[in-house]
N, C-alpha and C positions, 0 to 999 in steps of 0.2 A: 165187875166185882170178882175178886179173886176166888171166892167160894164157888162161883158159878163155873170158873175155869178149871180149878184143880180140886174142888170138892170142899165140903164143910169140914171144919176142924183143921184146915191147912196150917194154922199157926202152931198147932201141936204135932207137926210132922215129926217122924222119927229123927232122932239126933238133934242137932241144932239148926237144921235147914229151915224149918218153919219160922222160928223167931228171926233168923238171919234174913230171910226173904221179906218178912214183915217190916223189918228195919229199913231195908233197901227200898221197898215200896213207899214207906212213909217219907223217906228222904227225897225220893223222886217227886212225889206229890207236893211236898213242901216247897220244892224248888221250881215247880211249874207255875208260870204266871198265866192263868187262864184268861184274864182280862186282856193282857197284851196280845196273846195269840188270837183271841176273838176280834180285837180291834183291827189287827192286820188282816184277818179274813174278811171283815166288813169292808175295809178299804179296797182290797183286791176284787171282791165280788162286785162292788159298785163300779169299778173300772170295767169289768166284764159286761155288766149290764149297759153301761154307757156306750161301749163299743158296739154291742149288739143293737142298741137303739139308735145309733148314729144314722144320719141321712145316707151315708155311703153304703150301709148294710142293705143288701137286697132283700126286702121283706114284702115285696109286692105280691108274691104268690108262693104257695107251698111248693108247687111243681115248677121248676125253672124252665126246663126244655127237654124234649126227647133226645136221647143219645144213642149213637150207634158205635160199637167198638170196631175200630178200623181193622183190627187184626182178625176178629172172629165174625164180624157182621151181626153180632147179637145186639138186639135192641134193648134199651134200658131207659131209665128216667132219672134225671138229676133232681134230687129233692132238697129244698131249702130247709135244712135241719141243723140246728145249733146244739151240739151235744154239751156245750158249756152250760146251757140253761137247764139241761137235764141234771147235770152235776150240781148246779145251784139248788135245784129241787131236792135232791138227795141230801145235800149238806144241811139245808134248812130242816128237813124232816128229822135228821139225826140230832141236830142241835136242839130241836124242840123236845126230842126224847130225852136227851142228856140234861135238859134244864131241871128236871126233878132231882137229879143227883148233885148238881153244882149251883143251885140257887138261881137258876134262870139265866138265859142269855137274851138280852133285849134286841131281837132281830129287827132292823129297821123295816118299816112298812114297804118301802120301795123294793127291797130284796124279797120280802115275804110275798108281795103281789106278783113279782116275776116268777117266783117259785110256784105259785098257784097257777099262773098262766102256763108254765111248762108242764104241769101235771094234767092239764086238759087238752 
């Protein structure tokens, strides 16, 4: 919301900048197709989930194997961690938060469940 970013009364800014900015914002919002953007996000996210859930994905264990850096000899541990699922969690959280402002986004249960799994 603009008032949270640039302060209350921003429409009445000195000169004609406030009304000019308001007109620009209204034009931008009118031309955004939230449903199309959301549908694209759902399709892309389902592909991420399918790739992550495929039999080729190594999900047998969280820790894959001990590792030693050949250059330094420092021991480490390779971790089976998919940052894409953390991103899905954050996106679902943000879309849920935005739902109040934009009439809701029907997040499919498969995506919501994966986001919940990533949170735990």
